[in-house]
N, C-alpha and C positions, 0 to 999 in steps of 0.2 A: 373307231369305226364300232358299231354294236349291231349284233346278229339279232331278230325278231323271228320267230319262227312259229308259225299258227297251224296248226292240224286240223282245217274243216271236215264237215264228210263227206265232201267229194274231190277233197283238193288239198294240198299243201302249197301255203305261200310263204317265202322269206324275204325278209328286207334289211338290207342294209342301211343304217342311220348314222349320217355324219352328224359332230358337234353343233353345226347351223340348221340342221334337220334336213340337210338334202335326203333321199332316199332312192332307192336303186331297189327294185323287185325283180321277183318272178314266181311263177307257178306251174304244177302240176299233177294233175289230175290222177284220182285211182278209184276203181271200182268200187258200188255198193251192191253185194252181192245176196240176192233173197232165194237160198235153197230150197226154202219151201213157203207158201203164204203166211205172211204174216213176219218173216224172220226179215233182217237188215245187217248183212253182216261184213267186214271189210278184214284182208287178211293184213295183218301187223307189219309185214315182209312189204306188201307194196308201198306203206307210208314211207318205208325206209329207201328204196330204191327211187319213189319220187322227190323224196328229200335229198339225197345225192344228186341226182337231176338236175334239179329248180337252184342248188347251191353253185353247181357248175355254170350256169347260166348266168347266176346273178356275179359271179367273178368274172364270165366273159363282159357284160353290159358293163361293168363298172371301168374295164380295159387294165384293170390291176393284176398283177399275175400272183393268183390266187385270194387268199382271205387273211393273207399273215397278220393285216393290221386290225383286226378283231379281238376287241379289248374284253367283252361278254357277249352272254346269249343269255336269250328269254324265251318264255315257251307259252305260248297258247294252244289250247285244243275244245275241241267238240266236246260238249258237256254230256253226263247222265251213263254215256257207254261203258264197258268194262273189257279189260285183256285180262285172262287168268294166265298167270306167271310164274315157270319157273326158273331158279336159277341152276344153270350149269356151273358145271367142278368148280372154272375159274371167276363164279361169280355174276358173266354175263346173263340178262335176263332173256329168257326164250317163251315166247308164246306156244302157249298150248290148246288152245283154241281159238278160233277167228275172234276178232274184236266183236261185242255183240253191241250194234250202237242205239242208239236215241230214240229211232223210227222203229224198231224192232217191238214187236207186241205182243210175244209169249208171255210176258210176265204181267197181262193182263189177267192170267188165270193161277195168279198168286196175290192177287189184293185183296182178299178175306180177311188175313191175319192183320190187314192193315185196320180194315173198316173193323176189327171186333178191339184196336186198343183203346186204352184208356184217352178221354176227350184232351186232357192236359199233355200226355206224351203227343199225341197227334198235333196239339198245338206246336208243340217244341220242335216239332219238323218242319215248319214253315212253307210245307209245299202239300198239295192234294196227292196221296198216292194216284200214283199213274205208272202205266207198263212204261218200259225204255228208261227206267231211270233204274239206276246202281241195284237197288234193294230188292225190288219185284224180282230184277233179273239173275242176282244171285240164289234168290230165295227158289225161282226155277230151276237154277241147275245144281240146287242142292237138291230137288226131289226128283230130277228129272237127267241128271246125269251128275251123280256124286261122287262118280270117279273124277273128275275133272278138278272139283275145289279139293278132292283130297289129296293128289298131287299137288296143288296150287301150294307155290310159296307166300303168294299174294295176289291183290286182286288190284288193278292198278288201272286210273284213266287215261285216255289216248297221250294226251302231253307225258303223263308220269311215266308211261312205259318207255316212247321214245328218249325220253330224258336222261331216263339210265340206264341205256346204253352208250349216252355222251357220259355220264358220270359214275355208276355203278350203285347210286343211291335207291333209296324207295322210300318215297315222302312223296306227300301231297300238299295244297294247301287249301284254305279254308273256302275258298270259290267252290273251289271244284267238287269239296266233300259235302258242301252247306248243299248242294244240288243233289243227294244222293237217295235220300229218303233212311239214311243211316245218320245223319247227324242231329245233335242236339243243339239249337239254334241259342239256347238261355246256358247253355255252359258252353258252347265253340268248342266241343269235340266230339268224337263216334258215341253214340249212346247206348252205352253197357247193357241200361235196361231193355231197348228194344232188340239189342242182338240176344241178348236172350232169350227174351221172347219171341224171338224168330227162329234161332236154335241155327243162328250164325255165329261162324269164330271170328275174334275181334282178331286173331293172328293175321289173319289175310287181308288184313287193313293197312293204309299205311300210314306211319307220322305226320301229324298236318301239322306244319309250317304258314310263313306268310307270303304272298307271293312274291315280295320283293327279296323273301330271303334268299341266302345262298344254300343251294343242294350241292355245290360240291363242284369239281374242276375237271374240264376235258381228259381223259385219259389217252395212253397212248394208241392203243387200237383203235378208238373213236376221231383222234386225229385226224390217222392216216386216213381211216373210212371215208370221215366227210370234209376233208383238206382243210381243218380249221386247226388253229394253233394248240399241243399240247399246253395244258394247266392253266388254262385262262377260266374264269369263273362260270358259273351256269346259276342262274336265278329259279327257284323253282318254279316260277310262274301263276297263271290263271285260265280257268274255264273262258271258252272264246266269247261270251256275253260280256263278263265283267272285263276281260281284256281287252274289247272294243271299247266301253266306257270310260276306261282309262286312258286309252289311246286318243279318244277324241275328248279330254278333258270335264267327262262329266260327272260333275258334281254338287252344281245347282238341283235342288230339291223342284224348282219351280221350272225346269225343262224334261221333257220327254224327249226319247230317243228311238225311232223307227229304224229298223235292220232287217231288209229283204232279203235273206241268203235263200237255202236250201230249204229254214224253215222262215217266219217272219218274226218278229217279234218288236216288242214295245219295252221300252225300261225307262224306269225315272227312279232316280235316287232319294233315299229316306232320308228327311231331317233327322238329326241328331235328338233331337226331343219332340218327334213328330210322333202320336199314336195313331197307326195303321189300321185301319179296317180289316178284318177277316176277310177273305174270298177266296174260297175254296179252288177257284178256278185260276189263281194268278201264283205266280212262283215268287218265292223270298230269296234271294242269293246275300254271300258274303259280297265284299268288294275285293280289289285286288291290295288294299291296304287296311288296315286294323279297325278306320272310324266308318268305313264305306261300307254301306249295304244299299240294296239295291230290289225293287219290285217292278217283276217283270210280267206282262201279258206275253204267254208265247202260243202262237199258232203253228201248228206243222206243214202246212202246205204254203209255201212262199213259191219260191224257184222252184221248189221242186213238182209242185203242180203245174206250173207256167212252161218247164222245160218238155213236161210230157206231154201239155198240147202242141207245144212247136214239132214236138217229133212225130207227133200225130198229122200234125195237119201242114207238114213237108214246108215250113219258112222260115226263113232266118229272119232273129230281131232289129237289125238296122232295117232291110226292107219292110218289113211290116212298119214299123214306125215312121217311115218315110212316108210310104201310103197313108197310115192314120192322121197326120201333123193336121191336118187343116181339119179334120171333123172328129176328133178325139172328144170334143166337148160338147158334139150333139147327144141327141137322145136315144139313148141303144134301143128305146123299143123296150118290147116283153121279153127278151131271150136272156136268161140268167146263165150264170156258170157258177156251180157249186165246188169250190176246189177242196175238197174234203177226201183226195184219195189215198189216205192215210190215217182217218181217222181223225180227231180235232182235239185240242187240250181247251185253251179259252176260249171261250167262257163255258163252252157246251159238255167238256171232258169226258168226248164219249169216241171211243176206240173202234166202235161200229159207224162212225157217221161216214158216209160216200159219197163222192162225188157226183155231177151229173148237169148237162147243160138241159135247160128247162125252156120251154115255149118258143119253140123253133118254129119256122115254117118256111114255105119253098122259097120265099124270096132271103135266105140265110145266105150268106158265101163265107168262106172261110175268115175272110177279114172281121165278121161279123161275129164269128165263134171265138176268133183272136182275143177279140175287143171285149166280148163279154168275160173271158176269164182275165182279163186286167182288173177288168172293174170288180169279179167277183174275190179278188185277192185283196184288192184296196178296201171292201166288204171288212173285210175278216179284220183286216187293218184297223177301220173306224170302228169296228165291234171290240179289238183289243184295247184300246186306245178309252173309251167309253167306260169298257169294264176298270181299268186302270185308275179312272179318273172316278170314280164312282165312291161318293163319301170322303176326296178331297176336294181343296181345292184346283179348281183345272189348269195345268201347266200355260203358262206364259209365252214358253215357248216349243214347240215342236219341230225336230229336227229329223232329216233323212241324212243315212249314213249308208256306208254299201258302194258295191258296183251298179246297183242298180240305180243309184241316187246322178250317175254320170247323162240320163236320159232323160231330154226334158219331155218327151211325152207321158212318159215313167212317171215324173216328178207330178205333171198335169193331174194325173190320173190319181195319186193319191193326195193332192191339196184339194182337186175339185170332190172328191168323195169325202174329205175329212171337213170341208165348207169351214175353213180356216189356215191364215198362211203357215207356212213352212221355213226351214234354213236348210241349206243344203251344201256339202265340200265335195270338193274333186279328189281330196285326197283320200281314197276311198279303200284301205285297206286298214282299218282299223282296228282289228285283233291285231297282226302282224305288228303295227304299229306300238300297240299297246304291252307286246311283248317285248320289242327293244325299248320301251319306258322303263317296263321293269327293270331289265340290264344296269340301265342307267343309271334308275334309285338303287339300285341292291352295289352298284361302286359308288354311291354318294357323290355322284357329278351333278352337273347344272345339267337341268333339262331343256332341252330344245325349244324353239314354237312348236305349239302346236299348230292344229291345222284351223284354217279360215271360214266362215260359211258363210254363202250369200243367201239372202231372202227370194224366198217364191212366194209370190202374192197367189191366192186363188181364184179361179173364173167362177163366179156363184152363177149356178146352172139353175132353170127352176125345176130340173126333173130329178134331179142327185135325191134330194130327203124321200121323194117316194119311190125312188128306186132302190134305196138301200132298207125302205120298210119291207118291200116286195120281196127283197131278199132273205129277209130271215122268217119272212110269211112261209115261202117257198120251202127253207130249212126246217121250219116247225112241221112243215104239212108231211115232209119225208121223214124226219124223224122225230114224231111225235110222243114218244115217250121219256125224252129228255136226257139228262145225265145217265151213263150207266156205270160209271167210275164211283 
């Protein structure tokens, strides 16, 4: 049995996977805190508490006495955010500041030094400077909370902090490092030139290995704390986006994958001989194995915006979907929802973008507002896919993965807005599955069968293209000055 652990933005998911591919899963939430406007933090101790609870549940679900048959562990985690860490006398890592997450905006004030970099060095970063990424956040700490970095022994990504509690290591992998704005995509290592220019000490950054490499083994205290066998090997793991791609077997450059969680992402592999046109609104990440790289359109407001709408309007998703089942393809009229509650990356690169309902009339009810919200997120997905395909041959296949793919109404919204066929999988925990696959690969054992995909044909609606065009015009009218990153 193999254990995959995925630390998302708002919850941890664990998966026990047997050699035949049968999966047992559990999940536990934890809060994202905003002590000030523009902040997004989590207490790392809440990750640990949630993980312990999820592991107990998955053990109970299996009906087995604990998790004594687990042979290996792999990790996945939300990317870009950081945890400043100091080692206790016994080597145990301790967080000395709340985790600063990818949705945090305070690094936006520190992008000037990045804009002043030599163009060739900026190219080698593979990613446009943006708040929430590790480099700008560390730069903010160095200028506003220098005592934190002075006390820290290392600065770790989410998955690496928790894994260090398991094994005592201080490592990361290429996929997480490549999303930091501190990594040289040509050298495949931390950029000493950049670190020197920013005045950030390399001593704080962990050694980089491959996601399938062995980080260490579970120590005695961690074994007791988490109910796992002492001494079993642990893989370094990967960022959640590359892990999800790995878990869904995404290696074909002609396949694009849509994932809508807290954020919304469209990812596509880069062929080994493919020349990729540079686009400052896209991210380039290393994959979970040495030969894999991906280009990703990252939209900040997927489930984050939709859950905000649900809370404000007071509905449950299952009930809403039931009410919209027969009308989701009807022309929504002139009401639009801009889901930019926390700024936007692809393609606008604007941390100051904000959300809005536009075109409201007395006849609009809560369902009309909720439908506009679904369509607004779908418009951002289409915009992300179009940005990703600019200058490249269009993908032959578009996949939907993640929990939202379980809902027929939501699949129809996406395929209708895209005006192209999609396929989806009912196996929704791609990042946790990918983490378990990394453990299997680390052990050199045969991979179990991957997820299967079901085709979803679009309903060609005459209003779609015009609605999408007007959605873009509304954004431009509200944000006429374009990118501020």
